[in-house]
C-alpha positions as CSV (number, residue, x, y, z in Angstrom):
1,X,153.5,127.2,68.8
2,X,152.1,126.6,65.3
3,X,150.2,123.6,63.9
4,X,150.8,122.7,60.3
5,X,148.0,121.0,58.4
6,X,146.9,120.5,54.8
7,X,144.7,123.4,53.6
8,X,141.1,122.4,53.5
9,X,138.1,123.9,51.6
10,X,137.2,125.6,54.9
11,X,140.6,127.4,54.9
12,X,140.3,128.8,51.4
13,X,138.9,132.2,52.2
14,X,141.1,132.8,55.2
15,X,144.2,131.9,53.1
16,X,143.0,134.2,50.2
17,X,142.5,137.0,52.8
18,X,146.0,136.5,54.1
19,X,147.4,136.7,50.6
20,X,145.5,139.9,49.9
21,X,146.9,141.3,53.2
22,X,150.5,140.3,52.5
23,X,150.8,141.1,48.8
24,X,150.2,144.2,46.7
25,X,146.9,144.8,45.1
26,X,146.7,143.2,41.7
27,X,148.7,140.2,42.8
28,X,146.6,138.0,40.5
29,X,147.8,139.9,37.5
30,X,151.3,138.4,37.9
31,X,152.3,135.9,35.2
32,X,152.5,133.0,37.7
33,X,148.8,133.4,38.3
34,X,148.2,132.6,34.6
35,X,149.6,129.1,35.4
36,X,147.2,128.8,38.3
37,X,143.9,129.8,36.6
38,X,141.4,127.1,36.8
39,X,143.9,124.7,38.4
40,X,143.5,123.3,41.9
41,X,146.6,123.6,44.2
42,X,148.4,120.4,45.1
43,X,146.4,119.5,48.2
44,X,149.0,117.5,50.0
45,X,151.6,120.3,49.8
46,X,149.3,123.3,50.4
47,X,149.7,123.9,54.1
48,X,148.4,126.3,56.7
49,X,149.9,127.2,60.0
50,X,147.6,128.1,62.8
51,X,148.4,129.1,66.3
52,X,147.1,127.4,69.5
53,X,144.0,129.6,69.3
54,X,143.3,128.4,65.7
55,X,144.2,131.8,64.1
56,X,145.8,131.6,60.7
57,X,149.4,132.7,60.8
58,X,150.8,131.5,57.5
59,X,150.1,129.5,54.3
60,X,151.9,128.0,51.4
61,X,150.5,126.6,48.1
62,X,152.0,124.5,45.3
63,X,150.6,124.1,41.7
64,X,151.3,121.6,39.0
65,X,153.1,122.9,35.9
66,X,154.8,121.4,32.9
67,X,158.0,122.5,31.2
68,X,157.5,121.9,27.6
69,X,160.6,121.7,25.4
70,X,161.2,120.8,21.7
71,X,161.1,117.0,22.3
72,X,159.6,116.4,25.8
73,X,157.7,117.7,28.7
74,X,158.7,117.6,32.4
75,X,156.3,118.0,35.3
76,X,157.2,120.3,38.1
77,X,155.7,122.0,41.1
78,X,155.3,125.8,41.2
79,X,155.7,127.0,44.8
80,X,153.8,130.1,45.8
81,X,152.5,132.0,47.2
82,X,153.9,131.6,50.7
83,X,152.7,134.2,53.2
84,X,153.0,135.0,56.9
85,X,150.6,137.3,58.7
86,X,152.4,140.7,59.3
87,X,152.0,140.2,63.1
88,X,153.9,136.9,62.9
89,X,156.7,137.9,60.5
90,X,160.2,137.5,61.7
91,X,159.5,134.4,63.7
92,X,160.8,132.0,61.0
93,X,157.3,130.7,60.1
94,X,157.8,131.3,56.4
95,X,161.0,129.2,56.4
96,X,159.3,126.5,58.4
97,X,156.5,126.3,55.8
98,X,158.9,126.1,53.0
99,X,161.2,123.5,54.6
100,X,158.3,121.3,55.8
101,X,156.5,121.4,52.4
102,X,159.7,120.5,50.5
103,X,160.1,117.5,52.8
104,X,156.6,116.4,52.1
105,X,157.1,116.8,48.4
106,X,160.3,114.7,48.6
107,X,158.6,112.0,50.6
108,X,155.9,111.8,48.0
109,X,158.5,111.1,45.4
110,X,158.2,114.4,43.5
111,X,161.2,115.6,41.6
112,X,161.4,119.3,41.0
113,X,160.1,122.6,42.4
114,X,160.3,126.0,40.9
115,X,159.2,129.5,41.9
116,X,159.5,133.2,41.0
117,X,161.1,135.0,43.8
118,X,164.1,136.7,45.4
119,X,167.2,134.6,45.1
120,X,168.8,136.0,48.3
121,X,165.9,134.8,50.3
122,X,165.2,131.4,48.7
123,X,168.8,130.4,48.3
124,X,169.0,129.7,52.0
125,X,166.5,126.8,51.3
126,X,168.6,125.4,48.4
127,X,166.9,127.3,45.5
128,X,169.2,128.5,42.7
129,X,168.6,130.3,39.4
130,X,166.9,128.2,36.8
131,X,168.4,128.5,33.3
132,X,166.7,127.7,30.0
133,X,163.2,127.5,31.5
134,X,160.9,130.3,30.4
135,X,158.0,131.6,32.6
136,X,155.2,133.4,30.8
137,X,156.0,137.1,30.3
138,X,156.5,139.5,31.9
139,X,158.8,137.6,34.3
140,X,162.3,138.6,35.1
141,X,164.4,135.5,34.3
142,X,166.7,136.2,37.2
143,X,163.8,135.5,39.6
144,X,163.0,132.1,38.2
145,X,164.5,129.6,40.7
146,X,164.7,125.9,41.0
147,X,165.0,123.3,43.8
148,X,166.0,119.6,43.2
149,X,163.9,117.2,45.3
150,X,165.9,114.3,43.7
151,X,169.5,114.5,42.3
152,X,169.8,115.5,38.7
153,X,166.1,116.1,38.1
154,X,166.6,119.6,36.5
155,X,169.5,118.3,34.3
156,X,168.5,118.9,30.6
157,X,165.1,120.4,31.4
158,X,164.5,123.3,29.0
159,X,161.4,124.9,27.6
160,X,158.4,127.0,28.5
161,X,156.4,126.6,31.7
162,X,152.8,125.7,30.9
163,X,149.7,125.3,32.9
164,X,148.3,121.8,33.5
165,X,144.9,121.0,34.9
166,X,145.5,118.1,37.3
167,X,147.5,118.0,40.4
168,X,150.1,115.3,40.7
169,X,149.5,112.6,43.3
170,X,152.8,110.9,42.9
171,X,156.2,111.7,41.3
172,X,156.3,115.0,39.4
């Protein structure tokens, strides 16, 4: 059994070690990390999963971003990374982290989530290709995916994804 809690300062290095273990060297060179530089993750959505012995099995983080178009800007949440320890993969924990964190975001009144990832995996959670929204290069536009926390919240949202420096506490 796993226990989900908000990530704390004490969890930070364990979570970073998990991400290092699960992702290729140089993960911080990815374009999505440019949006995270110097920005705190959204605390209420950044979750850790520990087993009954207190051992970290998985983690998920969200980051505040803004999509800036010609005439307006729209806040959004950037999901990622999400990781599950290799010895715990295949148990559905990654999906559990995604579903639970999306429920929390919805309960908080936030509106939209995006990520860069594999459409076949994330489509099972309701993510779909996001059009007319540009991640910093080099990002394959086919991997930019969106999730609506509220109906219609991605309608008409176009522009470039930009870094913002404060995490949203309420609606995004």
